PDB file of N, CA, C, O and CB in Angstrom:
ATOM      1  N   MET A   1      67.769  65.587 122.042  1.00  0.00           N
ATOM      2  CA  MET A   1      68.655  66.754 122.176  1.00  0.00           C
ATOM      3  C   MET A   1      69.717  66.460 123.240  1.00  0.00           C
ATOM      4  O   MET A   1      69.389  66.214 124.401  1.00  0.00           O
ATOM      5  CB  MET A   1      67.837  68.043 122.550  1.00  0.00           C
ATOM      6  N   PRO A   2      70.998  66.487 122.833  1.00  0.00           N
ATOM      7  CA  PRO A   2      72.046  66.256 123.836  1.00  0.00           C
ATOM      8  C   PRO A   2      72.145  67.423 124.815  1.00  0.00           C
ATOM      9  O   PRO A   2      71.745  68.549 124.518  1.00  0.00           O
ATOM     10  CB  PRO A   2      73.402  66.033 123.150  1.00  0.00           C
ATOM     11  N   ASP A   3      72.686  67.118 125.979  1.00  0.00           N
ATOM     12  CA  ASP A   3      72.769  68.171 126.992  1.00  0.00           C
ATOM     13  C   ASP A   3      73.884  69.166 126.661  1.00  0.00           C
ATOM     14  O   ASP A   3      74.638  68.983 125.705  1.00  0.00           O
ATOM     15  CB  ASP A   3      73.003  67.557 128.381  1.00  0.00           C
ATOM     16  N   LYS A   4      73.971  70.225 127.477  1.00  0.00           N
ATOM     17  CA  LYS A   4      74.904  71.323 127.193  1.00  0.00           C
ATOM     18  C   LYS A   4      76.358  70.856 127.199  1.00  0.00           C
ATOM     19  O   LYS A   4      77.148  71.271 126.351  1.00  0.00           O
ATOM     20  CB  LYS A   4      74.722  72.443 128.213  1.00  0.00           C
ATOM     21  N   ILE A   5      76.708  69.999 128.147  1.00  0.00           N
ATOM     22  CA  ILE A   5      78.106  69.573 128.266  1.00  0.00           C
ATOM     23  C   ILE A   5      78.535  68.802 127.026  1.00  0.00           C
ATOM     24  O   ILE A   5      79.653  68.974 126.540  1.00  0.00           O
ATOM     25  CB  ILE A   5      78.307  68.709 129.525  1.00  0.00           C
ATOM     26  N   THR A   6      77.649  67.954 126.514  1.00  0.00           N
ATOM     27  CA  THR A   6      77.974  67.203 125.299  1.00  0.00           C
ATOM     28  C   THR A   6      78.168  68.147 124.119  1.00  0.00           C
ATOM     29  O   THR A   6      79.091  67.965 123.324  1.00  0.00           O
ATOM     30  CB  THR A   6      76.869  66.180 124.983  1.00  0.00           C
ATOM     31  N   LEU A   7      77.310  69.147 124.001  1.00  0.00           N
ATOM     32  CA  LEU A   7      77.452  70.111 122.911  1.00  0.00           C
ATOM     33  C   LEU A   7      78.756  70.895 123.034  1.00  0.00           C
ATOM     34  O   LEU A   7      79.443  71.124 122.039  1.00  0.00           O
ATOM     35  CB  LEU A   7      76.260  71.073 122.894  1.00  0.00           C
ATOM     36  N   ILE A   8      79.093  71.304 124.253  1.00  0.00           N
ATOM     37  CA  ILE A   8      80.343  72.034 124.464  1.00  0.00           C
ATOM     38  C   ILE A   8      81.531  71.153 124.100  1.00  0.00           C
ATOM     39  O   ILE A   8      82.479  71.618 123.467  1.00  0.00           O
ATOM     40  CB  ILE A   8      80.456  72.514 125.927  1.00  0.00           C
ATOM     41  N   ASN A   9      81.486  69.887 124.495  1.00  0.00           N
ATOM     42  CA  ASN A   9      82.579  68.968 124.175  1.00  0.00           C
ATOM     43  C   ASN A   9      82.715  68.774 122.673  1.00  0.00           C
ATOM     44  O   ASN A   9      83.831  68.729 122.155  1.00  0.00           O
ATOM     45  CB  ASN A   9      82.359  67.620 124.856  1.00  0.00           C
ATOM     46  N   VAL A  10      81.597  68.660 121.968  1.00  0.00           N
ATOM     47  CA  VAL A  10      81.644  68.469 120.515  1.00  0.00           C
ATOM     48  C   VAL A  10      82.219  69.712 119.838  1.00  0.00           C
ATOM     49  O   VAL A  10      83.059  69.604 118.945  1.00  0.00           O
ATOM     50  CB  VAL A  10      80.231  68.157 119.958  1.00  0.00           C
ATOM     51  N   VAL A  11      81.764  70.894 120.266  1.00  0.00           N
ATOM     52  CA  VAL A  11      82.276  72.132 119.675  1.00  0.00           C
ATOM     53  C   VAL A  11      83.763  72.284 119.964  1.00  0.00           C
ATOM     54  O   VAL A  11      84.532  72.669 119.083  1.00  0.00           O
ATOM     55  CB  VAL A  11      81.502  73.350 120.211  1.00  0.00           C
ATOM     56  N   TRP A  12      84.172  71.983 121.198  1.00  0.00           N
ATOM     57  CA  TRP A  12      85.577  72.104 121.571  1.00  0.00           C
ATOM     58  C   TRP A  12      86.437  71.147 120.753  1.00  0.00           C
ATOM     59  O   TRP A  12      87.496  71.528 120.254  1.00  0.00           O
ATOM     60  CB  TRP A  12      85.760  71.833 123.068  1.00  0.00           C
ATOM     61  N   MET A  13      85.979  69.907 120.617  1.00  0.00           N
ATOM     62  CA  MET A  13      86.739  68.923 119.838  1.00  0.00           C
ATOM     63  C   MET A  13      86.845  69.353 118.379  1.00  0.00           C
ATOM     64  O   MET A  13      87.891  69.166 117.757  1.00  0.00           O
ATOM     65  CB  MET A  13      86.081  67.533 119.934  1.00  0.00           C
ATOM     66  N   ALA A  14      85.784  69.923 117.827  1.00  0.00           N
ATOM     67  CA  ALA A  14      85.821  70.374 116.432  1.00  0.00           C
ATOM     68  C   ALA A  14      86.816  71.522 116.270  1.00  0.00           C
ATOM     69  O   ALA A  14      87.563  71.565 115.293  1.00  0.00           O
ATOM     70  CB  ALA A  14      84.414  70.816 115.965  1.00  0.00           C
ATOM     71  N   MET A  15      86.825  72.446 117.222  1.00  0.00           N
ATOM     72  CA  MET A  15      87.756  73.575 117.135  1.00  0.00           C
ATOM     73  C   MET A  15      89.200  73.103 117.248  1.00  0.00           C
ATOM     74  O   MET A  15      90.055  73.524 116.470  1.00  0.00           O
ATOM     75  CB  MET A  15      87.454  74.606 118.231  1.00  0.00           C
ATOM     76  N   ILE A  16      89.472  72.235 118.208  1.00  0.00           N
ATOM     77  CA  ILE A  16      90.836  71.738 118.395  1.00  0.00           C
ATOM     78  C   ILE A  16      91.280  70.942 117.173  1.00  0.00           C
ATOM     79  O   ILE A  16      92.417  71.076 116.722  1.00  0.00           O
ATOM     80  CB  ILE A  16      90.931  70.868 119.666  1.00  0.00           C
ATOM     81  N   SER A  17      90.386  70.115 116.637  1.00  0.00           N
ATOM     82  CA  SER A  17      90.733  69.328 115.449  1.00  0.00           C
ATOM     83  C   SER A  17      91.016  70.238 114.261  1.00  0.00           C
ATOM     84  O   SER A  17      91.950  69.992 113.497  1.00  0.00           O
ATOM     85  CB  SER A  17      89.601  68.346 115.103  1.00  0.00           C
ATOM     86  N   GLY A  18      90.218  71.281 114.106  1.00  0.00           N
ATOM     87  CA  GLY A  18      90.445  72.220 113.011  1.00  0.00           C
ATOM     88  C   GLY A  18      91.763  72.953 113.148  1.00  0.00           C
ATOM     89  O   GLY A  18      92.486  73.125 112.166  1.00  0.00           O
ATOM     90  N   MET A  19      92.084  73.390 114.369  1.00  0.00           N
ATOM     91  CA  MET A  19      93.352  74.093 114.574  1.00  0.00           C
ATOM     92  C   MET A  19      94.536  73.159 114.357  1.00  0.00           C
ATOM     93  O   MET A  19      95.555  73.564 113.798  1.00  0.00           O
ATOM     94  CB  MET A  19      93.408  74.696 115.984  1.00  0.00           C
ATOM     95  N   LEU A  20      94.406  71.908 114.799  1.00  0.00           N
ATOM     96  CA  LEU A  20      95.484  70.945 114.594  1.00  0.00           C
ATOM     97  C   LEU A  20      95.696  70.675 113.110  1.00  0.00           C
ATOM     98  O   LEU A  20      96.831  70.626 112.636  1.00  0.00           O
ATOM     99  CB  LEU A  20      95.180  69.636 115.330  1.00  0.00           C
ATOM    100  N   ALA A  21      94.597  70.502 112.381  1.00  0.00           N
ATOM    101  CA  ALA A  21      94.702  70.261 110.940  1.00  0.00           C
ATOM    102  C   ALA A  21      95.313  71.468 110.230  1.00  0.00           C
ATOM    103  O   ALA A  21      96.139  71.308 109.331  1.00  0.00           O
ATOM    104  CB  ALA A  21      93.319  69.942 110.345  1.00  0.00           C
ATOM    105  N   ALA A  22      94.910  72.673 110.632  1.00  0.00           N
ATOM    106  CA  ALA A  22      95.466  73.873 110.013  1.00  0.00           C
ATOM    107  C   ALA A  22      96.951  74.010 110.334  1.00  0.00           C
ATOM    108  O   ALA A  22      97.740  74.397 109.472  1.00  0.00           O
ATOM    109  CB  ALA A  22      94.706  75.121 110.482  1.00  0.00           C
ATOM    110  N   THR A  23      97.333  73.696 111.560  1.00  0.00           N
ATOM    111  CA  THR A  23      98.741  73.774 111.943  1.00  0.00           C
ATOM    112  C   THR A  23      99.578  72.808 111.122  1.00  0.00           C
ATOM    113  O   THR A  23     100.646  73.167 110.627  1.00  0.00           O
ATOM    114  CB  THR A  23      98.909  73.480 113.436  1.00  0.00           C
ATOM    115  N   ILE A  24      99.091  71.585 110.979  1.00  0.00           N
ATOM    116  CA  ILE A  24      99.830  70.593 110.194  1.00  0.00           C
ATOM    117  C   ILE A  24      99.913  71.025 108.736  1.00  0.00           C
ATOM    118  O   ILE A  24     100.967  70.900 108.114  1.00  0.00           O
ATOM    119  CB  ILE A  24      99.166  69.207 110.303  1.00  0.00           C
ATOM    120  N   ALA A  25      98.824  71.525 108.191  1.00  0.00           N
ATOM    121  CA  ALA A  25      98.810  71.938 106.785  1.00  0.00           C
ATOM    122  C   ALA A  25      99.760  73.106 106.551  1.00  0.00           C
ATOM    123  O   ALA A  25     100.481  73.125 105.554  1.00  0.00           O
ATOM    124  CB  ALA A  25      97.387  72.321 106.351  1.00  0.00           C
ATOM    125  N   LEU A  26      99.769  74.084 107.461  1.00  0.00           N
ATOM    126  CA  LEU A  26     100.650  75.234 107.284  1.00  0.00           C
ATOM    127  C   LEU A  26     102.108  74.870 107.548  1.00  0.00           C
ATOM    128  O   LEU A  26     103.007  75.399 106.895  1.00  0.00           O
ATOM    129  CB  LEU A  26     100.222  76.369 108.205  1.00  0.00           C
ATOM    130  N   TYR A  27     102.345  73.978 108.494  1.00  0.00           N
ATOM    131  CA  TYR A  27     103.719  73.599 108.825  1.00  0.00           C
ATOM    132  C   TYR A  27     104.353  72.801 107.689  1.00  0.00           C
ATOM    133  O   TYR A  27     105.560  72.892 107.465  1.00  0.00           O
ATOM    134  CB  TYR A  27     103.751  72.784 110.126  1.00  0.00           C
ATOM    135  N   ASP A  28     103.556  72.029 106.982  1.00  0.00           N
ATOM    136  CA  ASP A  28     104.084  71.219 105.883  1.00  0.00           C
ATOM    137  C   ASP A  28     104.571  72.088 104.736  1.00  0.00           C
ATOM    138  O   ASP A  28     105.386  71.627 103.936  1.00  0.00           O
ATOM    139  CB  ASP A  28     103.023  70.248 105.382  1.00  0.00           C
ATOM    140  N   GLN A  29     104.108  73.318 104.624  1.00  0.00           N
ATOM    141  CA  GLN A  29     104.494  74.174 103.509  1.00  0.00           C
ATOM    142  C   GLN A  29     105.820  74.890 103.759  1.00  0.00           C
ATOM    143  O   GLN A  29     106.391  75.464 102.832  1.00  0.00           O
ATOM    144  CB  GLN A  29     103.406  75.191 103.240  1.00  0.00           C
ATOM    145  N   LYS A  30     106.315  74.867 104.984  1.00  0.00           N
ATOM    146  CA  LYS A  30     107.570  75.557 105.289  1.00  0.00           C
ATOM    147  C   LYS A  30     108.749  74.748 104.747  1.00  0.00           C
ATOM    148  O   LYS A  30     108.726  73.518 104.796  1.00  0.00           O
ATOM    149  CB  LYS A  30     107.720  75.781 106.820  1.00  0.00           C
ATOM    150  N   PRO A  31     109.769  75.416 104.238  1.00  0.00           N
ATOM    151  CA  PRO A  31     110.968  74.684 103.824  1.00  0.00           C
ATOM    152  C   PRO A  31     111.715  74.158 105.046  1.00  0.00           C
ATOM    153  O   PRO A  31     111.599  74.709 106.140  1.00  0.00           O
ATOM    154  CB  PRO A  31     111.894  75.586 102.976  1.00  0.00           C
ATOM    155  N   ASP A  32     112.467  73.109 104.852  1.00  0.00           N
ATOM    156  CA  ASP A  32     113.239  72.537 105.955  1.00  0.00           C
ATOM    157  C   ASP A  32     114.460  73.420 106.201  1.00  0.00           C
ATOM    158  O   ASP A  32     115.456  73.320 105.485  1.00  0.00           O
ATOM    159  CB  ASP A  32     113.668  71.060 105.644  1.00  0.00           C
ATOM    160  N   GLN A  33     114.384  74.272 107.200  1.00  0.00           N
ATOM    161  CA  GLN A  33     115.443  75.248 107.429  1.00  0.00           C
ATOM    162  C   GLN A  33     116.621  74.660 108.196  1.00  0.00           C
ATOM    163  O   GLN A  33     117.663  75.306 108.304  1.00  0.00           O
ATOM    164  CB  GLN A  33     114.894  76.436 108.178  1.00  0.00           C
ATOM    165  N   SER A  34     116.480  73.446 108.731  1.00  0.00           N
ATOM    166  CA  SER A  34     117.587  72.871 109.479  1.00  0.00           C
ATOM    167  C   SER A  34     118.765  72.556 108.567  1.00  0.00           C
ATOM    168  O   SER A  34     119.895  72.442 109.042  1.00  0.00           O
ATOM    169  CB  SER A  34     117.136  71.614 110.206  1.00  0.00           C
ATOM    170  N   LYS A  35     118.523  72.411 107.263  1.00  0.00           N
ATOM    171  CA  LYS A  35     119.617  72.143 106.332  1.00  0.00           C
ATOM    172  C   LYS A  35     120.321  73.435 105.919  1.00  0.00           C
ATOM    173  O   LYS A  35     121.429  73.392 105.384  1.00  0.00           O
ATOM    174  CB  LYS A  35     119.092  71.411 105.091  1.00  0.00           C
ATOM    175  N   ILE A  36     119.690  74.577 106.163  1.00  0.00           N
ATOM    176  CA  ILE A  36     120.230  75.846 105.698  1.00  0.00           C
ATOM    177  C   ILE A  36     121.070  76.504 106.789  1.00  0.00           C
ATOM    178  O   ILE A  36     122.205  76.903 106.529  1.00  0.00           O
ATOM    179  CB  ILE A  36     119.098  76.782 105.258  1.00  0.00           C
ATOM    180  N   TYR A  37     120.540  76.624 107.994  1.00  0.00           N
ATOM    181  CA  TYR A  37     121.257  77.297 109.060  1.00  0.00           C
ATOM    182  C   TYR A  37     120.742  76.801 110.399  1.00  0.00           C
ATOM    183  O   TYR A  37     119.742  76.085 110.459  1.00  0.00           O
ATOM    184  CB  TYR A  37     121.111  78.827 108.948  1.00  0.00           C
ATOM    185  N   GLY A  38     121.417  77.176 111.462  1.00  0.00           N
ATOM    186  CA  GLY A  38     120.944  76.878 112.802  1.00  0.00           C
ATOM    187  C   GLY A  38     121.796  75.839 113.495  1.00  0.00           C
ATOM    188  O   GLY A  38     122.719  75.286 112.898  1.00  0.00           O
ATOM    189  N   PRO A  39     121.491  75.573 114.756  1.00  0.00           N
ATOM    190  CA  PRO A  39     122.266  74.596 115.527  1.00  0.00           C
ATOM    191  C   PRO A  39     121.955  73.170 115.089  1.00  0.00           C
ATOM    192  O   PRO A  39     121.124  72.941 114.210  1.00  0.00           O
ATOM    193  CB  PRO A  39     121.985  74.755 117.022  1.00  0.00           C
ATOM    194  N   PHE A  40     122.622  72.236 115.706  1.00  0.00           N
ATOM    195  CA  PHE A  40     122.367  70.832 115.403  1.00  0.00           C
ATOM    196  C   PHE A  40     120.940  70.458 115.782  1.00  0.00           C
ATOM    197  O   PHE A  40     120.295  71.142 116.577  1.00  0.00           O
ATOM    198  CB  PHE A  40     123.370  69.929 116.138  1.00  0.00           C
ATOM    199  N   ALA A  41     120.463  69.372 115.207  1.00  0.00           N
ATOM    200  CA  ALA A  41     119.077  68.973 115.436  1.00  0.00           C
ATOM    201  C   ALA A  41     118.829  68.669 116.910  1.00  0.00           C
ATOM    202  O   ALA A  41     117.716  68.862 117.400  1.00  0.00           O
ATOM    203  CB  ALA A  41     118.727  67.754 114.581  1.00  0.00           C
ATOM    204  N   SER A  42     119.844  68.198 117.617  1.00  0.00           N
ATOM    205  CA  SER A  42     119.657  67.869 119.028  1.00  0.00           C
ATOM    206  C   SER A  42     119.414  69.115 119.869  1.00  0.00           C
ATOM    207  O   SER A  42     118.868  69.021 120.969  1.00  0.00           O
ATOM    208  CB  SER A  42     120.868  67.115 119.557  1.00  0.00           C
ATOM    209  N   ALA A  43     119.814  70.286 119.366  1.00  0.00           N
ATOM    210  CA  ALA A  43     119.622  71.526 120.117  1.00  0.00           C
ATOM    211  C   ALA A  43     118.308  72.210 119.760  1.00  0.00           C
ATOM    212  O   ALA A  43     117.952  73.213 120.379  1.00  0.00           O
ATOM    213  CB  ALA A  43     120.781  72.475 119.863  1.00  0.00           C
ATOM    214  N   ARG A  44     117.580  71.686 118.773  1.00  0.00           N
ATOM    215  CA  ARG A  44     116.362  72.342 118.312  1.00  0.00           C
ATOM    216  C   ARG A  44     115.300  72.504 119.405  1.00  0.00           C
ATOM    217  O   ARG A  44     114.766  73.603 119.555  1.00  0.00           O
ATOM    218  CB  ARG A  44     115.783  71.566 117.168  1.00  0.00           C
ATOM    219  N   PRO A  45     114.971  71.460 120.173  1.00  0.00           N
ATOM    220  CA  PRO A  45     113.909  71.659 121.192  1.00  0.00           C
ATOM    221  C   PRO A  45     114.273  72.740 122.208  1.00  0.00           C
ATOM    222  O   PRO A  45     113.405  73.507 122.624  1.00  0.00           O
ATOM    223  CB  PRO A  45     113.633  70.341 121.933  1.00  0.00           C
ATOM    224  N   PHE A  46     115.535  72.814 122.613  1.00  0.00           N
ATOM    225  CA  PHE A  46     115.938  73.846 123.574  1.00  0.00           C
ATOM    226  C   PHE A  46     115.817  75.235 122.955  1.00  0.00           C
ATOM    227  O   PHE A  46     115.369  76.170 123.619  1.00  0.00           O
ATOM    228  CB  PHE A  46     117.380  73.605 124.056  1.00  0.00           C
ATOM    229  N   VAL A  47     116.207  75.376 121.706  1.00  0.00           N
ATOM    230  CA  VAL A  47     116.123  76.676 121.042  1.00  0.00           C
ATOM    231  C   VAL A  47     114.667  77.091 120.905  1.00  0.00           C
ATOM    232  O   VAL A  47     114.328  78.252 121.136  1.00  0.00           O
ATOM    233  CB  VAL A  47     116.805  76.632 119.655  1.00  0.00           C
ATOM    234  N   ALA A  48     113.801  76.149 120.531  1.00  0.00           N
ATOM    235  CA  ALA A  48     112.388  76.472 120.352  1.00  0.00           C
ATOM    236  C   ALA A  48     111.746  76.848 121.689  1.00  0.00           C
ATOM    237  O   ALA A  48     110.936  77.773 121.746  1.00  0.00           O
ATOM    238  CB  ALA A  48     111.642  75.285 119.717  1.00  0.00           C
ATOM    239  N   SER A  49     112.101  76.140 122.762  1.00  0.00           N
ATOM    240  CA  SER A  49     111.469  76.421 124.050  1.00  0.00           C
ATOM    241  C   SER A  49     112.034  77.685 124.689  1.00  0.00           C
ATOM    242  O   SER A  49     111.374  78.293 125.533  1.00  0.00           O
ATOM    243  CB  SER A  49     111.648  75.238 124.994  1.00  0.00           C
ATOM    244  N   SER A  50     113.241  78.090 124.304  1.00  0.00           N
ATOM    245  CA  SER A  50     113.822  79.274 124.926  1.00  0.00           C
ATOM    246  C   SER A  50     113.292  80.566 124.315  1.00  0.00           C
ATOM    247  O   SER A  50     113.564  81.649 124.832  1.00  0.00           O
ATOM    248  CB  SER A  50     115.330  79.234 124.807  1.00  0.00           C
ATOM    249  N   GLN A  51     112.540  80.466 123.223  1.00  0.00           N
ATOM    250  CA  GLN A  51     111.997  81.662 122.597  1.00  0.00           C
ATOM    251  C   GLN A  51     110.780  82.195 123.344  1.00  0.00           C
ATOM    252  O   GLN A  51     110.375  83.337 123.125  1.00  0.00           O
ATOM    253  CB  GLN A  51     111.630  81.372 121.158  1.00  0.00           C
ATOM    254  N   TYR A  52     110.196  81.391 124.217  1.00  0.00           N
ATOM    255  CA  TYR A  52     108.955  81.794 124.865  1.00  0.00           C
ATOM    256  C   TYR A  52     109.177  82.058 126.334  1.00  0.00           C
ATOM    257  O   TYR A  52     108.237  82.411 127.047  1.00  0.00           O
ATOM    258  CB  TYR A  52     107.885  80.735 124.683  1.00  0.00           C
TER     259      TYR A  52
END
C-alpha cells in the first residue's frame, strides 16, 4: 500500500492530465477566429492576458 503522499500525487496528476486533455479536445473544436476578426497575431497574447 503506497503512502498518502503518493496517492495524493497520483490523484492530482490524473486530475491535471484529464483537465489538460479536455482543454485540448475542446479547444480543437473552435474555429480559427484570427482569420475572421481581431488584431494581428502578434497582439493576441496581450489581448488574452488583458481580459483577466
